[in-house]
C-alpha positions in Angstrom: 130.6 177.6 211.4 127.8 179.4 209.6 125.5 179.0 212.6 128.2 180.6 214.8 128.1 183.7 212.6 124.4 184.0 213.1 125.1 183.9 216.9 127.2 187.1 216.4 130.7 185.5 217.0 133.3 187.9 215.6 135.8 185.1 215.2 133.2 183.1 213.2 132.3 186.1 211.0 136.0 186.6 210.2 136.5 182.9 209.6 133.6 182.8 207.1 135.0 185.8 205.2 138.5 184.4 205.4 137.3 181.0 204.0 135.7 182.7 201.0 138.9 184.7 200.3 141.1 181.6 200.6 138.9 179.3 198.5 136.3 180.7 196.2 134.5 177.3 196.1 133.1 178.4 199.5 131.4 181.4 198.1 128.3 179.7 196.7 127.7 177.9 200.0 127.9 181.0 202.0 125.9 183.1 199.6 123.1 180.5 199.6 122.9 180.4 203.4 123.7 183.9 204.5 122.8 187.6 204.0 124.8 190.7 204.7 122.6 191.3 207.8 123.9 188.1 209.3 127.2 189.9 209.8 127.1 192.1 212.9 130.6 193.4 212.4 130.5 196.3 209.8 133.8 195.4 208.2 132.7 191.7 207.7 129.4 192.9 206.4 131.0 195.2 203.8 133.4 192.5 202.8 130.5 190.0 202.4 128.7 192.6 200.2 131.8 193.0 198.0 132.1 189.2 197.6 128.4 188.9 196.9 128.5 191.7 194.2 131.5 190.1 192.5 130.0 186.6 192.5 126.6 187.8 191.2 128.3 189.7 188.4 130.4 186.6 187.4 133.7 188.2 188.4 136.4 186.2 190.3 136.3 186.4 194.1 139.8 186.7 195.4 141.6 189.0 197.8 142.7 191.4 195.0 139.2 191.7 193.4 137.5 192.0 196.8 139.8 194.8 198.0 139.4 196.5 194.6 135.6 196.3 194.9 135.9 197.9 198.3 138.1 200.7 197.0 138.0 204.0 198.7 137.6 202.4 202.1 140.7 202.8 204.3 142.3 199.9 205.9 140.7 197.1 203.9 143.9 195.8 202.4 145.4 195.2 205.9 142.1 193.9 207.2 141.8 191.3 204.4 145.3 190.2 204.9 144.8 189.8 208.7 141.5 187.8 208.2 143.3 185.5 205.8 146.1 185.0 208.2 143.7 184.2 211.0 141.9 181.6 208.8 144.3 178.7 208.4 142.0 176.7 206.1 138.7 177.0 204.4 138.0 173.4 205.3 136.5 174.5 208.6 133.5 176.1 206.9 130.7 173.6 207.4 127.0 174.2 206.9 124.8 173.5 209.9 
């Protein structure tokens, strides 16, 4: 899945973000293998940066804290909800 993100697949980018929001145990794996620049979609990139900032500061990573970190940016609540709905499980996140 991570390799697909690097191939610029929007579905893969959203799945990686959704996986981190559904299961914070995915966060260290993603942060160790990806950079914000790997996300071509601007919303995915902004969400990745919010997750990264939270994780690096030792704060919990969950939908509420991520949306709060992205405060002031219209539409993120609905976007986070839709990404989580599109990601049925975090189990699909596999390093390649």
